[in-house]
N, C-alpha and C positions, 0 to 999 in steps of 0.2 A: 491560496486556496485555489480550488482545480474550477475550472469554467465548467458549466455546462455542458456544452457541446463536449469537453472533455471529458466528462464524467460519462455522457453516452456513447461516446467513443469504447471506453475502455468497460464498462456495463455488456456492449455488444461485442466484445472482444473475448473476454473471460467467461458472462454467464451464458446461458444457454438460450434466453431472449433478451427482449430489449428491457422489461421492468425486470429481470431476475438482479434483485441488487442485494440479496442475502446468501447468496454462496459464497462461503469463503473465501473463494477465488480470487472475485470480484471485491470483497471487502480488502485483500491483500494490496491488489494494484491498484485503489484509490488510495491505502494509505501511505504506497510508496510514493505516488506522484505528489501526494502531499509532503512526505517527507522532502523529496527531491526541491519542492521548491522552495519549503522552509531551509533547507541547508543552503541554497544559493542566495535566500534572504539573510541567515545566521553571517553565512563569511563577509556581507556588504555590511553589517550593521550588528558588530561585536556585543556592543553592550545591550542587546535589546534581550531583554531577560526571559522575558514574558512570551517569545515566539521559542527562545532556546527550551524554555520548559513545556513546550507542548508538544516540540520536535522528539523531546526525550517520551512524554507520554505516547504521542504516535509509534515511535519503534516498539515502547514495550508492547505495545497494541496490539501491533505487526506480530511481535514474536510470538506474543499468548497464540494469534490465530493460526500461526504457523506450527506452534507445535500442535495445536488443536488438528491440523491438516496431518500431520504426521502420522499420527496417534491413528487416526481413522483412516487413511488411505494414502498409503507411501507413492504409490504412480502418481497421484495429482499434486503429491506434496512437491515430485521431482518437474515432474511440467510445468509449476507455477515457479519455482526457483530461476528454471533452467530459461523459459520465458522472459521474466524479470530480470533476470542477471544478479540477485543481489546476493548470492552465495556462492564462494569458491570451490 
């Protein structure tokens, strides 16, 4: 899980204001930080299947949000991808 301070930093960076948590970019950034933490955890604890399952769910949720953003606004999609460094 991401700490509250990290969440507020991500919301400030990707949102238009401090309370803007509904934007697709903010949700994608929050999911990305959760995914990175779960990847580190899964590498240390290989048999923790519940965390692996939650990792797969979060990746799928992020993929759906990225597809939504790609359909709505390609420029915002490219900006998020570049900023987070999640596609090659």
